[in-house]
C-alpha positions as CSV (number, residue, x, y, z in Angstrom):
1,X,0.0,0.0,0.0
2,X,1.2,3.5,-0.8
3,X,0.4,6.5,1.4
4,X,1.0,10.1,0.4
5,X,1.7,12.4,3.4
6,X,1.0,16.1,2.9
7,X,3.5,17.2,5.5
8,X,1.8,20.3,6.9
9,X,-1.2,21.0,9.0
10,X,-1.9,24.3,7.1
11,X,-5.5,24.3,5.7
12,X,-5.8,24.5,1.9
13,X,-2.0,24.3,1.4
14,X,-0.1,24.0,-1.8
15,X,1.4,20.9,-0.2
16,X,-2.0,19.3,-0.2
17,X,-2.5,20.3,-3.8
18,X,0.7,18.7,-4.8
19,X,-0.1,15.6,-2.8
20,X,-3.5,15.3,-4.6
21,X,-1.7,15.7,-7.9
22,X,0.7,12.8,-7.1
23,X,-2.3,10.7,-6.0
24,X,-4.0,11.4,-9.3
25,X,-0.9,10.6,-11.3
26,X,-0.3,7.3,-9.4
27,X,-3.9,6.3,-10.0
28,X,-3.5,7.1,-13.7
29,X,-0.7,4.6,-13.7
30,X,-2.9,1.9,-12.0
31,X,-1.6,2.4,-8.5
32,X,-3.9,2.9,-5.5
33,X,-2.7,5.5,-2.9
34,X,-4.1,6.8,0.3
35,X,-3.7,10.5,1.2
36,X,-2.9,11.6,4.8
37,X,-3.0,15.3,5.4
38,X,-1.5,16.3,8.7
39,X,-4.4,18.7,9.1
40,X,-6.1,15.6,10.4
41,X,-3.7,14.9,13.3
42,X,-5.5,15.0,16.6
43,X,-5.3,18.6,17.9
44,X,-3.7,17.5,21.2
45,X,-1.4,14.9,19.6
46,X,1.6,16.1,21.7
47,X,-0.1,15.4,24.9
48,X,-2.4,12.5,24.0
49,X,-0.5,10.3,21.5
50,X,3.2,10.4,22.3
51,X,5.2,7.7,24.0
52,X,2.9,4.8,23.3
53,X,-0.4,6.4,24.4
54,X,-3.1,6.2,21.8
55,X,-6.4,8.0,21.2
56,X,-8.9,6.5,18.9
57,X,-8.3,9.3,16.4
58,X,-4.5,8.7,16.2
59,X,-5.0,4.9,16.2
60,X,-6.6,5.2,12.8
61,X,-3.5,7.1,11.6
62,X,-1.2,4.5,13.2
63,X,-3.1,1.7,11.5
64,X,-2.7,3.4,8.1
65,X,1.0,3.9,8.7
66,X,1.5,0.3,9.9
67,X,-0.3,-1.0,6.8
68,X,1.7,1.2,4.4
69,X,4.7,-0.3,2.5
70,X,5.7,2.9,0.6
71,X,5.4,6.5,1.7
72,X,5.5,9.6,-0.5
73,X,6.2,12.7,1.6
74,X,5.4,16.1,0.2
75,X,6.9,18.7,2.5
76,X,7.0,22.5,2.4
77,X,9.8,24.6,3.6
78,X,9.3,26.0,7.1
79,X,12.1,28.1,8.4
80,X,14.8,26.4,6.3
81,X,13.6,22.9,7.0
82,X,10.5,20.7,7.0
83,X,7.4,21.4,9.3
84,X,7.6,20.3,12.9
85,X,4.2,18.7,12.6
86,X,5.8,16.1,10.3
87,X,8.4,15.3,12.9
88,X,5.6,15.0,15.5
89,X,3.9,12.4,13.2
90,X,7.1,10.4,13.0
91,X,7.7,10.6,16.8
92,X,4.1,9.7,17.6
93,X,4.1,6.5,15.5
94,X,5.2,3.2,16.9
95,X,9.0,2.7,16.7
96,X,10.6,0.9,15.0
97,X,7.8,-1.0,13.2
98,X,6.0,2.0,11.6
99,X,8.8,2.7,9.1
100,X,11.5,0.1,9.5
101,X,12.6,-1.3,6.1
102,X,9.8,0.4,4.3
103,X,10.3,2.7,1.3
104,X,9.8,6.4,0.8
105,X,10.0,9.1,-1.9
106,X,10.5,12.7,-0.9
107,X,9.3,15.9,-2.6
108,X,10.2,19.4,-1.2
109,X,8.3,22.5,-2.2
110,X,8.7,26.1,-1.4
111,X,7.5,29.5,-2.5
112,X,11.2,30.5,-2.8
113,X,13.8,29.5,-5.3
114,X,15.3,26.4,-3.7
115,X,12.4,23.9,-3.3
116,X,13.1,23.0,0.3
117,X,16.5,21.5,-0.4
118,X,17.6,21.7,3.2
119,X,14.4,20.4,4.6
120,X,14.5,17.4,2.3
121,X,18.1,16.7,3.4
122,X,17.1,17.1,7.1
123,X,14.2,14.7,6.6
124,X,16.4,12.2,4.8
125,X,18.4,12.0,8.0
126,X,15.3,11.2,10.0
127,X,14.3,8.6,7.4
128,X,17.7,6.9,7.6
129,X,17.5,6.8,11.4
130,X,14.1,5.0,11.4
131,X,15.4,2.7,8.6
132,X,13.1,4.1,6.0
133,X,14.7,3.5,2.6
134,X,14.7,6.7,0.5
135,X,14.3,6.7,-3.3
136,X,17.5,8.4,-4.6
137,X,15.5,10.8,-6.9
138,X,14.3,13.4,-4.4
139,X,12.5,16.3,-6.0
140,X,12.6,20.0,-5.1
141,X,9.9,22.2,-6.6
142,X,10.6,25.9,-6.1
143,X,8.2,28.8,-6.7
144,X,5.3,26.5,-6.1
145,X,2.7,29.3,-6.6
146,X,3.8,29.6,-10.2
147,X,3.8,25.8,-10.7
148,X,0.1,25.1,-10.0
149,X,-3.0,26.0,-12.0
150,X,-6.3,26.9,-10.3
151,X,-7.3,23.2,-10.2
152,X,-4.0,22.2,-8.4
153,X,-2.3,20.6,-11.4
154,X,1.3,21.1,-12.1
155,X,1.7,23.1,-15.3
156,X,5.4,23.5,-16.1
157,X,6.7,21.0,-18.6
158,X,10.0,20.2,-16.8
159,X,8.3,19.8,-13.5
160,X,5.8,17.4,-15.0
161,X,8.6,15.5,-16.6
162,X,10.6,15.1,-13.4
163,X,7.5,14.2,-11.3
164,X,6.6,11.5,-13.8
165,X,10.1,10.1,-13.7
166,X,10.0,10.1,-9.9
167,X,6.6,8.4,-9.9
168,X,7.8,5.7,-12.3
169,X,10.9,5.0,-10.3
170,X,8.8,5.0,-7.1
171,X,6.4,2.4,-8.5
172,X,9.3,0.1,-9.3
173,X,11.3,0.9,-6.1
């Protein structure tokens, strides 16, 4: 099972738009994918679901993570890295079985010109620590506001080319 994680809890984010785009593209290639937006983490996750405690709301997320074999993380740049809420998700999930020896693809986005290069590198280190195998082709999409149309589709030819390449490699990874 594939799960796409929109790595921010910001409502109506460009991250979620890109995650939905990837989901649509995977489905066009015959792959089913779940979409987990971090908007849906329990509000009090830091107090209610850390260190082995579980609410019913987070248990559903844990069950999805446990059943997932491949993760596709879409992460925006927050203060030169990835959002803290994404780290909260990783920390709240059961260790090591949630991610151990599973696979992941990483996509960084930013409104600036670097596409969250540092955040993707930082998150790669976290992935290695939890033994999550990362697809070598990590994408960085800069100037995200100019990359999406009103329907949330990527519109620049080179970005579409690279996302298709990453999706194809991810399917066979």
